[in-house]
Structure formats: C-alpha cells, structure tokens
C-alpha positions in Angstrom: -22.9 63.1 -59.6 -22.8 63.3 -55.8 -19.5 64.2 -54.2 -17.9 61.6 -51.8 -18.4 62.5 -48.1 -15.5 64.3 -46.6 -13.3 62.4 -44.1 -13.0 64.0 -40.7 -9.7 65.6 -39.9 -9.4 63.5 -36.7 -9.7 60.2 -38.6 -7.2 61.4 -41.2 -4.8 62.1 -38.3 -5.5 58.7 -36.8 -4.7 56.9 -40.1 -1.5 58.8 -40.4 -0.5 57.8 -36.8 -1.4 54.1 -37.5 0.8 54.1 -40.6 3.7 54.6 -38.3 2.7 51.6 -36.2 1.6 49.0 -38.7 2.1 45.9 -36.4 -0.1 47.3 -33.6 -2.6 48.4 -36.2 -3.0 44.8 -37.4 -3.2 43.3 -33.9 -5.8 45.8 -32.6 -7.8 45.3 -35.8 -7.8 41.5 -35.1 -8.9 42.3 -31.5 -12.1 43.9 -32.9 -11.3 47.7 -32.8 -12.5 48.8 -36.2 -12.4 52.5 -35.7 -8.9 54.0 -36.5 -9.4 56.7 -33.7 -10.0 53.9 -31.1 -6.8 52.1 -32.2 -4.9 55.4 -32.1 -6.1 56.1 -28.5 -5.1 52.6 -27.2 -1.6 52.8 -28.7 -1.0 56.3 -27.3 -2.5 55.7 -23.8 -1.1 52.3 -23.1 2.2 52.7 -24.9 2.0 49.6 -27.1 5.3 49.3 -28.9 5.1 45.8 -30.5 3.2 42.6 -30.4 5.4 41.0 -27.8 4.4 43.6 -25.2 1.0 41.9 -25.1 2.5 39.1 -23.2 3.0 41.4 -20.2 -0.8 41.7 -19.7 -2.6 39.3 -17.4 -6.3 38.6 -17.6 -6.9 40.9 -14.6 -4.9 43.7 -16.0 -6.8 43.5 -19.3 -10.1 43.7 -17.4 -8.8 46.7 -15.5 -7.7 48.4 -18.8 -11.1 47.9 -20.3 -12.9 49.4 -17.4 -10.6 52.4 -17.4 -11.1 53.2 -21.1 -14.8 52.7 -20.9 -15.1 55.2 -18.1 -12.8 57.8 -19.6 -13.9 61.5 -19.5 -14.9 63.3 -21.5 -17.3 60.8 -23.0 -16.1 61.6 -26.5 -12.7 60.2 -25.5 -13.9 56.8 -24.4 -13.0 53.5 -26.1 -15.6 50.7 -25.8 -14.1 47.2 -25.6 -17.0 44.8 -25.4 -16.9 41.1 -24.4 -15.5 39.9 -27.7 -12.7 42.5 -27.8 -11.7 41.6 -24.2 -11.7 37.8 -25.0 -9.6 38.3 -28.1 -7.2 40.6 -26.3 -6.7 37.9 -23.6 -6.2 35.2 -26.3 -3.5 37.2 -28.0 -1.7 37.8 -24.7 -1.9 34.1 -23.9 -0.5 33.3 -27.4 2.5 35.6 -26.8 3.3 34.0 -23.5 3.0 30.5 -25.0 5.5 31.5 -27.7 7.9 32.6 -25.0 7.6 29.3 -23.2 8.2 27.3 -26.3 11.0 29.5 -27.4 9.4 30.4 -30.8 9.5 33.8 -32.4 6.5 36.2 -31.9 5.6 37.2 -35.4 2.4 39.0 -36.4 2.4 37.1 -39.6 1.6 33.9 -37.7 -1.4 35.5 -36.0 -4.9 35.3 -37.5 -8.5 34.7 -36.4 -8.1 30.9 -36.3 -5.1 31.2 -34.0 -7.0 33.6 -31.7 -9.9 31.3 -31.5 -7.7 28.3 -30.7 -5.8 30.2 -28.0 -9.1 31.4 -26.5 -10.2 27.8 -26.1 -6.9 26.7 -24.6 -7.1 29.7 -22.2 -10.5 28.5 -20.8 -9.0 25.0 -20.2 -6.1 26.3 -18.1 -7.0 25.2 -14.5 -6.4 27.3 -11.5 -3.4 26.0 -9.5 -4.7 24.4 -6.3 -3.1 25.1 -2.9 -1.1 22.1 -1.7 1.7 21.2 0.7 4.9 20.7 -1.3 6.3 18.5 1.4 3.8 15.8 0.5 5.8 15.3 -2.8 9.2 16.1 -1.5 11.8 13.5 -2.7 13.9 11.5 -0.3 17.6 12.1 0.3 20.0 11.2 -2.4 20.6 7.5 -2.9 23.6 6.6 -4.9 22.8 2.8 -4.9 19.5 3.4 -6.6 20.3 6.6 -8.6 18.0 6.1 -11.5 14.9 5.7 -9.3 15.9 8.6 -7.2 16.4 10.8 -10.3 12.9 9.9 -11.5 11.5 10.9 -8.1 13.4 14.2 -8.2 12.2 15.0 -11.7 8.6 14.2 -10.8 8.8 16.6 -7.9 10.2 19.4 -10.1 7.4 18.6 -12.6 4.9 19.5 -9.9 6.4 23.0 -9.3 5.8 26.0 -11.6 8.6 28.5 -12.3 8.5 32.2 -12.8 7.2 31.8 -16.3 4.6 29.2 -15.2 6.6 26.4 -16.8 7.3 23.2 -14.7 10.8 23.4 -13.1 11.7 20.1 -14.7 12.7 22.1 -17.8 15.9 23.1 -15.9 17.2 19.4 -15.8 15.9 18.3 -19.2 18.4 16.1 -21.2 21.2 17.9 -23.0 20.2 16.3 -26.3 16.5 17.1 -25.9 15.0 17.9 -29.4 11.6 19.6 -29.4 11.0 18.2 -32.9 10.9 14.6 -31.5 8.7 15.5 -28.5 5.7 13.1 -28.1 3.3 15.6 -26.6 2.7 19.4 -26.4 3.6 19.2 -22.7 7.0 17.6 -23.4 7.6 20.1 -26.2 6.9 23.0 -23.9 9.5 21.7 -21.4 12.1 21.0 -24.1 11.6 24.4 -25.8 11.6 26.6 -22.7 14.6 29.0 -23.0 17.6 28.7 -20.7 18.2 32.4 -20.8 16.6 35.4 -19.2 15.5 36.5 -15.7 12.9 33.7 -15.3 15.5 31.0 -16.1 18.0 32.4 -13.7 15.5 32.5 -10.8 14.2 29.0 -11.6 17.8 27.7 -11.9 18.6 29.1 -8.5 15.5 27.4 -7.0 16.5 24.0 -8.4 20.0 24.4 -7.0 18.5 25.1 -3.5 16.4 21.9 -3.7 19.3 19.9 -5.0 21.5 21.1 -2.2 19.0 20.2 0.5 18.8 16.6 -0.8 22.6 16.2 -1.2 23.9 17.5 2.1 25.1 14.5 4.2 25.2 12.0 1.3 27.9 10.6 -0.9 26.7 12.8 -3.8 27.9 16.0 -2.0 31.4 15.3 -3.3 30.2 15.8 -6.9 27.5 18.4 -6.2 29.7 21.0 -4.5 31.8 21.3 -7.8 28.9 23.0 -9.5 28.8 26.9 -9.5 26.8 28.4 -6.8 23.1 28.8 -7.7 23.4 26.8 -10.9 21.0 23.9 -10.5 21.3 22.7 -14.1 25.1 22.4 -13.9 24.8 20.5 -10.6 22.4 18.0 -12.2 24.7 17.5 -15.2 27.7 16.7 -12.9 25.7 14.3 -10.8 24.1 12.6 -13.8 27.4 12.2 -15.7 29.1 10.6 -12.7 26.3 8.2 -11.5 25.3 7.3 -15.0 28.9 6.7 -16.0 30.3 3.3 -16.8 31.8 2.6 -13.5 28.8 3.4 -11.4 26.4 1.7 -13.8 28.5 -1.5 -13.6 28.6 -1.3 -9.8 24.8 -1.0 -9.5 24.3 -3.8 -11.9 26.6 -6.0 -9.9 24.6 -5.3 -6.8 21.4 -6.2 -8.6 22.9 -9.4 -9.7 24.0 -10.2 -6.1 20.5 -9.5 -4.8 19.0 -11.7 -7.6 21.4 -14.6 -6.6 20.1 -14.5 -3.0 16.4 -14.7 -3.9 14.8 -18.2 -3.3 11.3 -19.4 -3.0 11.0 -22.5 -0.8 7.3 -22.6 -0.2 4.3 -20.4 0.7 4.5 -18.8 4.1 2.8 -15.8 5.6 6.1 -14.0 5.8 7.3 -14.7 2.3 4.7 -15.5 -0.3 5.2 -16.1 -4.0 3.9 -12.7 -4.8 6.7 -11.2 -2.6 9.2 -13.3 -4.5 8.0 -12.1 -7.9 8.0 -8.5 -6.7 11.6 -8.7 -5.6 12.5 -10.3 -9.0 10.9 -7.4 -10.8 12.8 -4.9 -8.8 16.1 -6.5 -9.6 15.2 -6.7 -13.3 14.3 -3.0 -13.4 17.5 -2.1 -11.7 19.5 -4.1 -14.2 17.6 -2.4 -17.1 18.2 1.1 -15.6 21.9 0.4 -15.6 22.0 -0.8 -19.3 22.2 -4.5 -18.4 18.6 -5.6 -18.7 17.6 -9.2 -19.0 15.8 -10.7 -21.9 12.4 -12.5 -21.5 14.1 -15.9 -21.5 16.7 -14.8 -18.9 13.9 -13.6 -16.6 12.0 -16.9 -16.9 15.1 -18.9 -16.2 16.0 -16.7 -13.2 12.5 -17.2 -11.7 12.5 -21.0 -12.1 16.1 -21.1 -10.8 15.1 -19.5 -7.5 12.1 -21.8 -6.9 13.5 -24.6 -4.7 10.2 -26.0 -3.4 10.1 -29.9 -3.5 6.3 -30.0 -3.9 5.7 -32.4 -6.9 3.1 -30.1 -8.6 5.5 -27.1 -8.5 8.4 -29.2 -9.8 6.4 -30.5 -12.7 5.0 -27.1 -13.5 8.5 -25.6 -13.7 9.3 -28.1 -16.5 6.0 -27.3 -18.3 6.6 -23.5 -18.1 9.9 -23.9 -20.0 7.9 -25.3 -22.8 4.8 -23.1 -22.8 6.2 -19.7 -21.7 10.0 -19.9 -22.4 10.3 -16.1 -23.0 7.2 -14.6 -21.3 8.0 -13.7 -17.8 4.6 -12.2 -17.0 2.7 -15.2 -18.3 5.0 -17.7 -16.6 4.7 -15.9 -13.2 0.9 -15.7 -13.6 0.6 -19.5 -14.2 2.8 -20.3 -11.3 0.9 -18.0 -9.0 -2.4 -19.6 -9.9 -1.1 -23.1 -9.1 0.5 -22.1 -5.8 -2.7 -20.4 -4.7 -4.6 -23.7 -5.1 -1.8 -25.7 -3.4 -1.6 -23.5 -0.4 -5.2 -22.2 0.1 -4.9 -21.6 3.9 -2.1 -19.1 3.4 -3.5 -17.3 0.5 -7.1 -17.2 1.6 -7.6 -15.2 4.8 -11.0 -16.8 5.4 -9.7 -20.4 5.7 -7.8 -22.4 8.2 -5.7 -20.7 10.8 -6.6 -17.2 9.8 -10.2 -17.8 10.8 -9.2 -19.2 14.2 -7.0 -16.2 14.7 -9.9 -13.9 14.0 -12.1 -15.8 16.4 -9.4 -15.6 19.1 -9.1 -11.9 18.4 -12.9 -11.4 18.9 -12.8 -13.3 22.2 -9.9 -11.2 23.4 -11.8 -8.1 22.4 -14.9 -9.3 24.4 -12.6 -10.0 27.4 -11.0 -6.6 27.2 -14.4 -4.9 27.1 -15.5 -6.8 30.2 -12.3 -5.8 32.0 -12.8 -2.2 31.0 -16.4 -2.4 32.3 -15.3 -3.8 35.7 -12.6 -1.2 35.9 -15.0 1.6 35.2 -17.4 0.2 37.8 -14.7 0.2 40.5 -13.7 3.7 39.6 -17.3 4.8 39.9 -17.8 3.3 43.3 -14.5 4.7 44.5 -15.6 8.2 43.4 -18.9 7.8 45.2 -17.1 6.8 48.4 -14.8 9.8 48.1 -17.8 12.1 47.5 -19.5 10.8 50.6 -16.3 11.2 52.7 -16.0 14.8 51.5 -19.6 15.5 52.4 -19.1 14.1 55.9 -15.9 16.1 56.2 -17.7 19.3 55.2 -20.4 18.7 57.7 -17.9 18.1 60.5 -15.9 21.1 59.5 -19.1 23.2 59.5 -19.8 22.2 63.1 -16.2 23.0 64.0 -16.5 26.5 62.5 -19.5 27.3 64.6 -17.2 26.6 67.6 -14.3 28.6 66.4 -12.5 26.2 63.9 -9.8 23.7 64.6 -8.6 24.6 68.1 -6.9 22.6 70.9 -6.6 23.5 74.5 -4.3 21.5 76.8 -4.6 18.5 74.6 -8.4 18.7 74.2 -10.1 19.3 70.8 -12.3 22.3 71.2 -13.2 22.8 67.6 -16.8 22.1 68.6 -17.2 23.5 72.1 -20.8 22.2 72.2 -19.8 18.6 72.1 -19.7 16.2 75.1 -16.5 16.4 77.2 -15.5 13.7 79.6 -14.5 14.4 83.2 -10.8 14.1 82.3 -11.2 16.6 79.5 -13.0 19.1 81.8 -10.1 18.7 84.3 -7.6 19.6 81.6 -9.7 22.4 80.2 -9.9 24.0 83.7 -6.1 24.6 83.6 -6.3 26.1 80.1 -6.7 29.8 79.2 -9.5 28.8 76.7 -11.6 27.4 79.5 -13.8 30.5 79.8 -14.0 30.7 76.0 -15.5 27.1 75.9 -17.9 28.0 78.7 -19.0 31.2 76.8 -19.5 29.3 73.6 -21.5 26.5 75.2 -23.7 29.0 77.0 -24.3 31.1 73.9 -25.1 28.2 71.6 -28.8 28.7 72.5 -28.6 32.2 70.8 -30.1 33.9 73.8 -33.7 33.9 74.7 -36.8 35.6 73.4 -38.1 36.0 76.9 -38.7 39.1 78.9 -36.6 42.2 78.5 -34.5 41.2 81.5 -33.7 37.8 80.0 -35.2 36.0 83.0 -36.8 32.6 82.6 -39.5 31.0 84.5 -41.9 28.2 83.8 -45.1 29.9 84.9 -43.9 33.3 86.1 -43.7 35.3 82.9 -44.3 38.7 84.5 -42.3 38.2 87.7 -38.7 38.5 88.6 -37.0 35.1 89.1 -33.5 33.9 89.6 -34.3 30.4 88.7 -33.5 29.0 85.3 -36.2 27.4 83.2 -37.9 27.6 79.9 -38.7 31.3 80.1 -40.2 33.0 77.0 -37.2 32.3 74.9 -34.0 30.2 74.9 -32.4 31.9 77.9 -33.7 29.3 80.3 -32.2 26.6 78.2 -28.8 28.3 78.4 -29.2 28.5 82.1 -29.9 24.8 82.5 -26.8 23.9 80.4 -24.5 26.2 82.4 -25.9 24.8 85.6 -25.2 21.3 84.5 -21.6 22.1 83.5 -21.0 24.0 86.7 -22.3 21.1 88.7 -19.8 18.8 87.1 -17.0 21.2 87.5 -17.5 22.2 91.2 -19.1 19.3 92.9 -15.7 18.2 94.3 -15.0 21.6 95.8 -18.5 22.3 97.3 -19.2 21.4 100.9 -21.5 18.4 101.4 -24.3 20.5 103.0 -24.2 23.1 100.2 -27.5 23.7 98.5 -26.6 23.1 94.8 -30.1 23.5 93.5 -30.2 27.0 94.9 -27.0 27.9 93.1 -28.3 26.3 89.9 -31.2 28.5 90.0 -29.2 31.6 90.7 -26.7 30.9 87.9 -29.4 29.9 85.6 -31.0 33.3 86.1 -27.8 35.1 85.6 -27.0 33.1 82.5 -30.4 34.0 81.1 -29.6 37.7 81.7 -26.1 37.4 80.2 -26.9 35.3 77.1 -30.4 36.4 76.4 -31.3 38.2 73.1 -29.1 41.3 73.0 -31.9 43.3 71.3 -34.1 42.8 74.3 -31.5 43.1 77.1 -31.7 46.2 79.2 -28.4 47.9 80.1 -27.3 47.3 83.6 -27.7 50.3 85.7 -25.8 51.1 88.9 -26.7 48.6 91.6 -28.2 46.0 89.2 -26.9 42.4 89.6 
C-alpha cells in the first residue's frame, strides 16, 4: 500500500498559525484564498485582527493591496488575488460597513456565500455622489407660524447630505420613539438604526448644530435653541420640537388656520382670484389644521368650501345644493365638479384664447411692431450722426495737416498763421508786419515750393538755361515759382512806401533771382564765396 504524501513543513506551520486566528481563516476562505500559506501571509502582512477590520478598507485600498501582493518579491512570496477574490473582498467590506450603519453586530456566523453575492450586487448599485450646490436646497429661516412645514423642509435638506459614515444626516433628528422593526423600507431602517455614539456621530451632530444655528439666528426660535448644549444638534432639535409641537403652540397655529379659513370667500371668477386659487388656499388651511392635530373631516371640508362660495350666479347656487347630496364627504370630488361648471360659466377668464385675452395679445403684438419701428428709426438716426461725425473728423484732420505744414496752430498779432501759405488780406499783412513772426511767414511762403531743380546757382529763366539772370521765372525747377510768389508779396507790402517813379518790375526780377538762389534745392546750391551776392 502506497504511503500518503508528506505535508510540507511550511504548510504545517501555516495551518498551526491559522488555528490561532479561526475567524480570519473562515473569512479569507470565503474570499477565495484556498491555500493556507496565502491566508497566513495576508494575515501577517496586513495585520487582520478580526472581521470588523474589513470595514476600514475602501474599494481603492483593496485594489492597491491586491497589486502590492501580486508584485511581491521574491516571486515565491507573492499572493495572487484574482478578480473573484477582489470582488468578494469588497463585498465583505461593504457588508461590515452596512452592519455598522444599521447598528447590528458583525458576526462571522452571519456571513456566507449568499450574503457575499447579495452584497456584491448592492455594491454595484451604489451610485457615485454627484457634485452639487448645497445652497440650492438650503431651507429658509425658521418660521414658528408654520413650524411643521418648516421642519419637513429642514429634514429634507439633511436627507440630502451624507455624514462621516455615508449615512444621511437626517438620522441625527430622527424621532425619539423610532423603532427599526416598524420601518417601512430599508432606507428608513438604515436611518433609524444608525448609532448615536462614536466619532462619526459626534462630527455629524456638530454639523447639524451648525446648520440649525444658522437658521435660528434672528428668529423667535433662538430663545429655545440657545438652551441646547454647544455642538449638540440633536438636543437642539428635541428642544425646538417639544416646544413648537406642544399643546399651546399647536392650538395657536390651529387658531390662525381657522382665522384664515374664515376670511376665504369666492365671489366669482376673476383673473386675480380664480376658483383654483380659492381651492388651493382651502387645502393649505386644511393641511395646517391637520399638522396641528385638529384636522377636518371630509364633510367639514365640503361644508367649508360651500360656505365660502358667495357667488349669486344661479347655476353655482343650484350646484352647491346638489353637491351636498352627491358629494357630502368627498372634498376632492366636490371641488372638481364645481371647477368644471365654473370653467363653462366663465370661459373668457379660464380660456386664454378667448375674449379679452386675445385682444390683449393682439395689442401686445402691435406694440411690439411699433417698438421695432422706433428702434429702427433710432438706429438710423444714430448711424447718420456717426457718419457726419466721421466726415467732420476727416475734414478736421485735413485742415490740421495743412496747419502742421505751416508750423501748427500759431497766431501772430491776432492773425492765424497755422497755414502760412494761405491768402492774407491787406489788414492781416499790416498786422503781420509789426509781428516778430513776419519773417517766419515770409520764409515759409517762399519755401513752400521746395526749392528748384534748376541750375546749380538756383537761377531761373524762361529761355536762358545756361546764362546768369537776376529775373525770376520758371527756371529748371521750382525756384522761379518761389521768386514770383515773393515778388507778389513784396509788391503788396511795399507799394505804399515806394516812390511813384520806382521801377517795380526791375526789383521783382532782382528779388526773384535772389529768392531762387536762397530757396532753391539745397543739394544743388553752391556755397557763397567771398564777393558773391
């Protein structure tokens, strides 16, 4: 008979080690680690003490742990997880966290393959929390006159926030007598079972206190809120709830609802107060009475509705009598029948496509067309104004350019000499003669022709290109033109001082020649030597 194969010494040592950690041995076996040596390595390397420690692992940390063990060196010391092992490991960690949230005991006896499979499916259905602005759901300031509605709004806001343990913060203000055994859903059971002890609870309780304080400051509820211990949101909620749900406050709010109900009347269909508005106000009063433990019965609601209808229309009056027979205790049915009849009696008010509403729409369209025409005319005027401004600026730039050629905006003895080449009257010449800028004007007017491209001496001459001449003329360039202009100016300036028998034409010629020499092209002018004139 063949002998049984010998068990390796390493495996014997692993089994001996696992015997000292029976709980973790069972859990890791459920995860899919069948080799005793692999289970031993995981317990030793990760420091697993008990099953509850699995709840400290997130999905990301489990993936990191698997990568670390699969790349361990030397190769013989590696532990292969595999996809199934990783999925089961995550499911067990999720199960442990769920037990914490529900306040149940984490017992390995309650863990099996069916539970792991169920937890894995639930884990895949857990959605990622979307990013949102909490201010979109922030409740209003505390309202003592409508406490029940305010409390619902506040609870709904806390229901949208997750605490440290990923449980909605509404578990902080759950009812004192909440019994998880009577919960109607798993969600409600989770909130009612969440423990009110531990670090997560303390942090969540402090956060609820902060929100409560923000909503109570500056309201009548502050008198009761500040009695709660600092940072204890649950205690603050219990104090506020006991006072405003007390007998005195409940009776006060019910009395206010009765007073509002007594003021509600429906006299007829109008755009400002329709029958639908009347029914809505009635429902608000009925809900307020019900919230304060003084709700109306169906018959009382129908009687209150008919009592408030004071319309004298014969069909409405007869229908009120009929409703007492057909719907004596059905408020919803009675209000629906009355609304159908009123919509047929007053079609112009209830149908926006009939009567006055249509004329209002037509008038609105006409006003829109008129406004569009006015806007078009205004745009046209603005466009023409901008065109005129553009042309004025262009003209200003052109005038300014001519003034720059003459030296810019300058005045001499009351005469504008911005453009020295312009026409000056006799009076302006007389005033310029007494000004120190007189010679400057003469020089600019003479130099406006930019010299001449004539002979090297700058002399002009109509037909005498190669000869010396003192007479101004066309010359080979523009020097002769300058000579003629200077001669004309000098003739105006000095004709009063010249003797009657003076030969002005001779002087004109001489000055023209000299001007041609002086204002001719500088590149072609020869320097004056001694004795040259």
